[in-house]
N, C-alpha and C positions, 0 to 999 in steps of 0.2 A: 275171804273177801273178794268179789272180781277185779281185777284189774285191767278191764277193754269192755267195752262196751260194741259190740254190731249195732249200727243204724240204718234200719230200713225205711227206706221213702216208697211216694205213691206216685202219683199225678206226674212227679218229674222224670220217671222210670217211660213213656210215652213220647218224650220231648224231642228223639229223632237226636239229628246230628248238633242240634246247641240244649243237648244234655249234660255235657260239660260245665255249660256256662250254669245250670240251676247245682247243679252238683256243688260248684265253685260259690255262689251265694249260699248255700246251704252251706258247708262248712266254715264261713264267715260267720254267718249266725250262730253255730256254734261254739264259734271262739267267743263270739262277746256272751253271750248264755253262763260263758264257762270260766270268764276273767275272772270273778270277783269269790268264786270258786278255790278252798283250801289246793292247794295243790298244782302240781303239772302235767299237761296234759301234750302228748303226739297223736293231731289228726290227721288219719289217711282216708286215700278213696282207692277202690279195687272190685273192677270183674260189676259195678253192679250195689257194692257195699260200702258204705263210708265207717272208718272202727275208732275210736276213742284210745288211746292208748292210756293209762294213769304210769307216769316215770316215777314212783316212790309212791309215798302213803300221801292220800288225800281223805277228803268229805267223803263217803257214797252215795250219802242218804241228798245232803245236796250237792250231788252233780247234777243224779240222777232227776231230785224235783225242776234243775237251770235245762236240763235237755226238754223233759216236760211243755216247757215254755214255747218252744222254737218251731214254728209255723216247717211243714217240710218236710219237717219226721212224725211217720205212720207210726214206727215200732222199731223202742228201745230196747235191749237183746243183754244184758249182761252173759260175756262169754268168754270160755279159755280157750286161747291161742296157745296150738300146738304144733310142734315140730314133726313131718313125716318121718318121723326109724321103720318102718313095718305095723303091718295089722296089730303083731301081738302089743308093740308098745301104744298103738290106738285104743286096742282093746281096755287098755291098764292104765290111760289116762279117763276117760268116760267110765270106769267104774269107780274112779276118785271123784272122778263130777259129783256123783252121783251122792257117792259115801260120803262125801263133805257137805256138799249142800241141803243133802234131804234128810234127817235126824230121824223121822221118821220113816221105817222100809217096806212099811206095809202098804203098798198102793201098786197101783199096775201103769201098764209105762207101755209105751210102743217106739222101737225105733226108727228117723227119718230123714232115708240117708241121701243128701245133696250132692251128685259126680262133680263140680264145674271144671274140674282139672280133668278131661279125658283118660291123660296117658297113668291115672292109677287102677289099676291092675287087676282090682274088682269091680263086680258092677255093684249099683246101689242095691241093687235086690240081694246079692251076695253080702254086702257090708250090714246087713241090714237082721238078716236071720242070723249069720256070725256075730254080730255084735249084740244079738238077745240071747242068743246061747250061754256068751260068757257072761252076761250078767245075769241069769239065772242062777246060771251056775256060783257067781261068786253073794251075793244078795239074793238065797234062795226065798227071803220075805215079798221079792216083790212078783208083781205076775206080770203075762200079755197078755194085753189088751187091748187089737188093733181097730175097732170101735169106739170106742169112749176113754181112752186112758186119761190116768191122773197124771203123767206125767209125760210128755209129749217130747224124747231123745233127739234133738235137730243135730245131723253132723254133717256137715259142708266141707265136702274135701275142696279148697282149693288150694295157693300155695302155703299158707299153714293149714291146716284143721281148723274149724270152729265148732265148737261143742257150745248147746242153750240150750233150755226148756221154758224158760221166759222168753215172752216178751209183753211188752208193759205198754200202751197205748202211749202214741202221742200225741199233738195237736191237730193233725193231719194238717190242710191246705199245701200252701206254698211260700218257699221264703224271702222274706219283705226284700225288696228293693228289687223283682225281676219281674214287676209288672208299675212301673214311674209311678210318682210320688201324688198327694193327696193333701189336700188342706181340709182339715174334720174343724166344725164350728163345736166347741166342747165349751158344755157346762158343765153346773152343780148332779146334773139329776141322773135318774138312772141310765137314759137314753143312749147315748153321743157315746160315751165311752166303750159301752156293747158296740156301735156303729162304726166305732173305731178299731176294736180287736176283729172285728169281723171281713170290712175292708184289710188291711192288714192280714186276713187270715188267708186274701187270697194274689200275697205277696206284693201286697202296695205298700208303697214306705211313706210312713204318717206326718207332717208338724199340725201344730192346731194352735187357734185362736179361742181364744174366752175374752168375753165382756164382761165390764166389772163396772162399777155404778154405785163409789162411794158420795158419800155417807150411806147411803142406803144400802148396798153391800159391802160388807161388815171384813176385813183382810182375814179373816178366821173362812170367811166362805172363798177368797181368792187362795186361801191357803187347803179346803176340799180339794178343789181344782188341780192345783199342782198332786196332790196327792191320788188322784185316781189317774193322772196320763201317766204319774210312776205305778202305780200299775198294771195302766196297757203297755205301757214302754217293756215291762218284764216281757211282753209277746212281743212288742212291734220295734224293740227299739228305740235309741236318744228318740226324744219329741222334741223339737224348737218350738217355745210354746207363746204366742203374741199377746199382752196384755193389753187390751185397747181398755182408757178409761172414756164409757162411753156418757155417762153422766149428762154431758151437757148437753147432748143430743137427743138422748131423751126426752133431758127438761123442756127441749124446745120444739122437738114433735107432742111433745103433752101439753105445750102450751100452744101451742099454732093450729091442730089439727084434733077433725074429730074424733072421741075417745073411744068411738068402737070401733075403729079401724089404726087403734096405736099398736098395737101389735103385728100388725101387716105392715103397715110403716115401717114400725122399729126395726122388723125382720128384714126388706128391703134393707135399713137400710146397715145391716150387721152382713150380707150378702156384698154389698158393694164393697165392703172396707175389705171384707175376706179375700174377695176375689184378687186385693191388690197385694195382701201377702202371699196369695198363693202364685200369681204371676212373678212376684221377685224371686222366687224359691225354686220356680220354673215348677209348679205343682199344674198335674192332668184335668186336676177336677176336685169340684167343692165336695164334702161330706159333713151327712147333717142324721141325724136321728131321730125323722120323723118318720112316721108312721097314717095310714091310713086313717082319717076324723078320729086319731085322738083324743087332740081339744080341737080348738076352731080355728085355730090361724096351721091344721093340716088336713084340712078338709081340699079336695080337690082344688077345687077354686082358688085356696090361698096358697098353695102350695103353686100354683104357678102364677101367679102375682105376685109371688117370691122369686121365683126363677127368675120370671123375664127380665128380671136386673142385670141378670149376668150371661156373659159371654159364654163362658165353660161351664160344661156338665157339672151336674148334681147329683151326685150318687146317695143314693137314698138304702142301705143296706137293708132297715128291717122294714122299710113299703108292707108287707105285708103279713107282720108279726101284731100280731096281740099283746097284751100289757104282758099279761103273763108267760110267755113266751118269751120277753125281754128280760124281764126277772130273772125269770130257770139260766139263763146265758150270764145277768149281771153275775148272779150265785157261784157256780161256776166259774170266774175269773174271777170273782175275788172284788170284782168293787161294789157290789150293793148295800152293803153294811155302812162304806161312807159317802155313799150316795143321798144315801135318806136321813142322812146327820140333817139338823135345822137347822141350816144355812142356804139362806135364800138367794135366787140366782138374778141376776139385773130383768130377765124375763117375766119373773112371778111378780116383781114389785110392784111392775105397771098394768096390770090385768085388768080390763073395761070390765064394770058388770054383766054388762052384753055384750060382748065382741064382735064382729061383724064375721059370719060363717061361710059369704056366698060372694066375698068381695067383687065388683065391678072397676076390670083395671080401668076405664075412664074415670070412674072417679075416682081411686086413686091418684092416679097421674094430678086428679086439680088439686087433689087435700096435696100432695106435697108441691104442688105452685106457693100455697103457703110461705115453705120453707126457704123462697129462692135467697133470699135477700141476704143468711148466714150458717146455712148447711150446706155449703162446700165449704166452707173456711173452718170450718166443725170440723168436715169430714178428714182433710189436711188436717190439722191441729192433732184427731185424734190417730193419724196415722204416723207422726214422725212423733209424738208422745210414747207412741206403747214400748213397752217393756218385754222387752226378749228374758225367757227364758230356760235354761237349759236343761230337761228335765230325762236323770237317767232313772234305770228302773233301781230300786231297793232290796236285793234278792233277799237278802235275810229279814225283809218283813214279813 
């Protein structure tokens, strides 16, 4: 079993003088991801590479799965790290590596050497040729194929020599926390968890707010949202989830405003409350799972009407996705099966039969004047009574 992983990153490599900040953020996320994994790990960085070394026994599969949730990683390479003791020893180490990790030796191979340490006495091409010759002699079943080899034997000559042949894809993106913080409006549907995942992939730390409407929505609906947040937190790190009791506000809007405008006015008050929490936590914007034209409240006119109440920017990473594309991402990240559980959220309970699709801001504002007697106090109460849940990933799930 491998005792170390070589971690490759992508975009971080073009960050110039700030690269070390992104590397440090990536190491921080790796440590968080490995925290629940059985075993102890040493994480170091060296010349554009990050290494994870197991200090004793550990759960290989669990460690690998955890690393596949860390944004910023583009490749995870199970690696043998060997000390330099001359070329003969290197050849023995490479042959031992192939012998140990490939039960079926009837494969084609190519040696790909990278000489990062220029003091090494042989050039990359010379190492390739000499190692290829030694491998053919030691394992005659193997054959060279320089065009489409079944095994690419990578040898990186650094402070220690790195030997690896497998690059397991990581999720890519940027380390969480390198691009500020955002407040996600999280529901129990398919879209908003995907929006949270996608914005976190760009390095944004996310917190979330969920609007709960008891008794119209059950405690199980609330637990469903917490479960979705746990899945997203595998990628994003811990999420501070605000649970807002929205029932009184919803009922008041239902009582005082035209029913075809209910969804838009309700969304406007959700945005106001979410923006309050965003400012409280120094978030730089709101995040929603809306895409243009998916439902009546997501037409261009409806989105403009909900945005109008916000001073902070509203980010919609799914804006140009169709439903099938969103479902595809939700299946990939593991939220889909939870999202389709039959527990309604507060938006779906109060949907009008014929909602307005092209709301006039002038008309919406006039309808909101019917709420002026009580709405400010209701919003204040909803904010003050909001429950805070710290949601951490359950990597064992």
